N, C-alpha and C positions, 0 to 999 in steps of 0.2 A: 423630352420624353419622360413619362412618369416612372417612378421607382416601383419595381415589382415587389410585392410583399413576400414574406417567407414561404407561404403556402403556394403562391404562384410559381416560385422558383422550384419548390419541392415537386409540385405537379409536373412541371416541365421536365425535371430530371427523371421522374418516374415514367413519364410518357415517351421521352426521346433519348434518355441517357445523356442529356446535355451536360458535358463537363463544365462548361462556362456557368451554367445555372448553379451547379453544385459548388463550384469554386467561389461564387458570390456568397452563398450561404456560409461556407467555411470562413470566408473573410469577415463576415459580420459577427460570427459567434466564437471563433477560435480562442480569443482572449478569455472569454467567460469560461469555456470548458477547460482550457489549460490552467487557469488560475485556480479553479475549483479542485482540479486534480493535484496541483502543486501544493495547495494548502492542506489537502487531506493526506497526501503521501509524504510531503516534505522532501521529495526526491525529483530533481529536474528530469532525469532520464525516464523514470517511471511516469511522470506527468505527461511527457510526450507520448509514451506508449498508450496511456489511458486515453489521451485526446484522439489519437489515431483510432483506437478501438471504438470510441463513442461515435465518431463520424462514419465509420464502417457500419455500425449498427443502424445509424440514421439512414444510410444509403439502402440498407436491406429493408427498412420499414417505410421507405419513401412513399409507396403507393397505399399504405395502410393507415397512416396517421390521420385522424379526423381533423377537419378544418377548424374545429372548436378548440383544438390543442394549441396553446401558445408555445411556440418553438423554443423560446428562451427558457421557459420553465421546464419543458421536457428535457432539453439538453443539460440543464443544471442537475436535474434529478438523475439522468442517465450517467453523468460524470460522477456524481456522488456515489451511486450504487456500484459503478465500475471500479472506482477507487477502493471501495470497501472490499472488493474481491482480490485486491492486490496487497499482500503484506510481505515486506522484505526486511531482512535483518539489518541492511545498511541504511534504512530510511532516516534514523535519528541523526546520523552524522550530517546528512545533507540538510536536515531541518535546522540544525545549529548554524550551518553555513548561511542558509537563507535568512534566518533570524538576524545574524550578524550583519548581513548586507542591508536588511531592512532598517536595522537600528542606526546604521550610519547615514541613512537617507531620510529618515523621518524625524520630526522633532520629538523630544523625549516624552512629552505628554501624550501625543497621539500614539506613539509606539507602545507606551505602557498600557493604554486601553486596548489596542489591537492585540498585543501579546496575550492579554487575558482572554480575549474573545476568540482568537483564531483557533485554538485547539478544540473549542466547544461548538463553533459556529455550525459546521455542516451536520453534526449529530443533532443539534437543536433544530436546524431547518428540516430535518427528517421527521420531527414531531409535529410540524405544521401541516394543515390540510393543503391539498394541491393548489387551491386558489390563493390562499394566504402565502404559500411558498412562492408561487409565481409572481404575486404582487411585490414581495420583497426583492426577488431577483430583478424584476423590471425597474423598481424604484431606486434601489441602493446598489445593486451589482452593475446594472447598465445605466444608472443615473437618468432614467426617463422621468418626464414630468408627470404629475398626477393626471393631467389630461391624456397623455399617451398611455399611461397605465390603464385608465378607464376605457380607452378605445380598444386596447388589446383584450381586456376582460369583459367587454360589452357592458360597462358600467358608466354612470355619469361621473363627471370629475369629482363631485362631492362624495359620491359613494366610494370611488376609488381611494380618495384621501382617507376616509374612515376605515376602509379595508386595510390599507397600509399601516395606519396607526394601531389598529387592533392586532395585526400580525406582529408589529414591532413590540407591543406590550407583552404578547405571548413569549417572544424571545427573551425579553427582559426578565420575566418570571422564571423561565427555564434557567437562565444564567444565574439568577439569584439562588436558586436551589443548589447550584453547583459551587456556591461561594463567591461568585463574581457579582459585586454590587455596583452597577453603573446605571446612570439614567438612560432613558430611551433616546434622548438627544445625543448623548455621547456614543451610544451604540450605533445609532444611525450614521453619525459622522465618521466613526472608525471603519464601519463596513463600506460606506460610500467611497472613502478615500483609499482603502487598501485591499478590498476583496478581489479586484480584477487588475492584473498586470499584463504587460505586453507578452505575448507568446514569442518564443525564439524565432528569429528570422529563418524562413524556409520551411517552418513547420506546416503552415497552411498549404503550401504546394505539395509537400509530402503526403499530408492527409488527403488532399483531393485526389492525388494519384492512386492512393491505396483504396479509397472508398468509391470514387466515381469511375476510375479506369480499371480497377481490379488488379493493380500492381501487387507484386508479391510482398507479403509481410512475414515477420518471423513467427516461428512456432509458438513462442511465448505470447505474442499478440493474439494469435488465433485462440490459444487457451484462455486468455483474458476475455476475449469476446464471448466465448462459449459460457464461461462462468458468469459474466455480467448478464447475459440473456436469461440465465437460470434465476439469478437474483431478482431481475426485473419481473420475471414471471411470478416468483415467490411473493414479491411485494404486492403485486396485483391480487394474488390469491389471498394474502392476509387481509387486504382491504375488504374483499368480498366476504370473508369469514366473519370479520368484525361486524358486518351488516346482518349476520345471522344466516349466512349461506354456507352449506357444506361444500368444500372445494376439493376436487381431485387434482393433485399436482400433475404437471406435464410429464413427470417421470412415470406416472401412471398407476401407482400401486397404493399410495398412502392417502387415507381419508383424514382430513384435518377439521376439527371442530373448534368453536369458540373456546370451550373449556380447555382443550389441548393447547391452543395458542397461549392462553393465560398461564398455563402451567410452565411455559418457558421463561417466565419472568421472575425466577427465583432471585437472581441478582442482575443489576443493570448491565453488567459486562458480559452476561451470557447472551450473546447475539449470534446470528448465523455465521459471521466471519470475524476472526480476530483482526484487530486493526489498531494502529497507534492513536487514531482519533478517539477510540474508546478508552484505550489503556491510559493515556495521559490525564484524562479528566477524572478518573476514578481515585478514590482515597486509598491510602495504603492498606493492604490486606494480603493474606496468604490463604488460598482456598483450593481444594481439589474436590470436584463434585461429579457424579455421574452425568454424562453429557445429555443435553436437552435436544440434540440434533443428530440425525442419522448420517448426513453428509459431512465429510471432513471439512472443518472450517479453518484449518491451518493454524499456525502459531506465529507470534512475532516477539522479538526481543531486541532492545537497544543495547544490551550487554552491560549497562551501567545501572539503570533504575529498576530493571526487572523484565518479566516476560508474562505473556498470557497465551492461551491456546484453547481452541474449540474442537471438540470431538477428536481428541488425540489418544493414541494408545499409551499404556503405562510406560513402555520402553522410551518413547519420545520424551515424556515428562522427566524421567530419570536422567536421560542424556542431557537435557537442558539444565537440570538441577546441578549436575556434576560437570557441566561444560565440556562434554565429550560427545563425539559423533558416533554413529553406529559402527564405523570401521575400527574404532578403538574401544568397543564395548564387548565384554564377554558376559553372557547370561548363564549363571550357574544354579538357577532355580527356576521354578515355573512362575511365570508372570500372570497376574489376573487378566482375564479377557475383557472385552468391552472397550468403550471409549469414554474419555473424561474431559470436562472443561476445567481449566485451571487458571489461577491468577496469582502472581507473586510480585509484590511491590511494597517497598518499605519507606521510600522517600517521596513526599508530595511533589507534584510537577513543578511548583513554584520555588521549592527549596533548593539552593545550590548544593552540589555534592561537596562533601567535606574531606573525604579520604577514600583511598582504594578499598580499605576495609569496609567502609560503609557501602561502596559500590557492590561488593561481593556479598553483603549481608542477605540480600534477597535469595541468592542461590543456597546459602546455608539454611535459611528458613524453609525453603522449598524441600531441601533434603530431609529436614525434620518432619515435614508434613507427609512426605512419601513414606518415611519410617512409621509414622503414626497411623496413616491410612491403610498402607498395604503390608507393613511389616518387612519392608525391604530397605537395604542399605547398600552402599557402594564403597569400594576401596581401590586405590590406585596402586598398581604394581607393574614392574617390567616383565614382559613375556616375549619370547621369540616370535617373530611374525614375518611373513613375506612383505617386502616393501619395494618402493622405487626410490632410489637416491637421486636427488637433484643436485648436480655438481657442474662446475665450469667445464665447457668443451675445450678441446685441445688448443683451439685458436684464441680462447679467452672470452670473458664476459663482455657483452656490449648491449647498448639499447637502454641502459639505466641512467637516470640523472637525478640529482637533488636540486629542485627548483625553488622550493618554498613559495610557490605561487598561491597556495591555498592555506593561509595561516589559521583559518577558522575551522578546519576539518579536512578529512580525506574525501576523495571521490572515487567511485568505482562504477564503471559501465561495462556490463557483461551481457553478451547476447550470443546467439548461435554463431560460432566461428569468429568471435571477436571479443577481445578483452582490452580495455583501456583504463589505466589507473593514474591517479595523481596523488602523490604523497602517501603511498601505501607501503606497509612493511611486506617482507617476503611471505609472511604467512597468509596474506591475501591470495597470492599466486598459488601457494601450495594447497590452499583450501579449494580453489577451482580445479586444480589438477587431481586432487583426491576425488572430487565429484565426477570428473571426466573418466578417470582410470579405475575408480572404485577399489583403491588399494592405498594404504598409508604412504605418505610422501615424507622422506627424511631430507631436511635442508642441509646441504653441505656447501652452499655457495659462499659463505662468509660475508654476505651482504646484510648489514645490521641496521641501516637507516631506513627512512621512508623515501620512496622513489617514485618518479614518473616513468612509466613504461607502457608499452602496448604490444600485443601480439595478435595476429590474424591467421586463420587457417580455413581450409575448405570444409565447411560443415553446413549442409543445406538447412537444417532446423534443429531445435533442441531435442527432438525425438530421434534424431539420426546422428549419434556421436561419431567422430572420426579421430580416435586416439592416435592412430599412426600419423595422420596429418598434423595434429597438434604437436606430437613429439618432434616431427621434422621442423615445424615452425619455431619451436623453442630453440632448436640448434641453430637454424639459419638466422633468426631475427634477434635472439637474446644471448646467443652463445652459451646455452645451457643444455646439458644432456641428462636424460633419465636412464639410470642403470639399475637393473634388477638386483636385488640382494635379500638377505635375511638377517635381521638385526633385532635385538631386544628393544622394545618400545613401550612407553607407558600405556597401559590398558586399564579401563574401568571394569572392575569385576563386581557384578551385581549378585547379591546373595541375600538370604533371609537374615533378619536381625537376630543375633544370638542372645 
């Protein structure tokens, strides 16, 4: 029996909702999507969520995709754009762990080349035209022959070979501008060997259930899908504008022209969404500028090398600069309105960290820029506040262990109604609790090491918190109680520079 092509399977699913057809599609492409998401986010849990979101989007668009579209290229671009919509503060820890694993399994030369390419690859791919990008995905991500690339792109084998080489040369030039000087041959070998890794066991089945059968997914995944669809629509709109067409965004109110699109290019890091893929490739600088974007583009920080944010209010920038959250911030002056794009990084991505003082240098530099730009400063003082005290239950603490199973970094997986940690300090738990209860948490557990622990509670989605259920789960599963109190705690007081 002949093997059905991607569009035959997609048409079968669109026409009959065939789970088997969609499962075959997922099986063919899940590694490509997962690897793209993992490389961009550096976080295995986030990569699984991105993968699930991409295939749900594919299921929704199954009857609308043109047969001229090469599905591998479409899925790669969808994964890249979806990943760009997801910025999490824990990403860099997972990235270091993944790099350490890769370093142990690749030979030193190949790893050195891939290590330089990986942080820049997906951003560089975004600068290629659709046909060039698809040619690279087919040839080096999926290791197709030139003949197979030609068949997919409706080109002769010789034309496909030229197209691939031309796209590879474009990538080489982009990398060179970013300070990575490698030959096209080395780039091709590194991408071919390392760009796609096996997705976790069971992910394909989970994706198929969510996308083809409509199984329930978390609130965060639904939010990710919504954001990714907006970015995909925006990307199509930008392409049309660049061709000289005035486009009305799907949101319906903003007219965008070529001139306005070009006005967004003040700095390369001013992009619609803050992401580590952008942050790590940029040179050191500290900037705060009026935002080029109306929609909130979120912020990201690895806590050591720096932070960046797009379309953020002044209060958010101040809190990041002084490493305090809103529950521990007191505003004693009027803050400027509007939103700002900011970037704070002092250490190049390739340079190893030398000291804690160097790690904290970006925050001090950002504080100075806040003072210069807005005439605002912050000071830390203790003030009485309503708190919840986290303390041992009468029966004693349980559920914590020191395993040292992850020597290259910590891991945190948090979703609606579930939190699982490996080698995490207690402030990871108190941070989640502060988010759930929206009140400062004071740690009185006496737990001082990094632990493995997990807690689950009844919470249907991230938009419907269940603090009572979480409080009971802490008592039952970890032997911890939350007790209301009022204590002096450190607060960030924001005021005008004197």
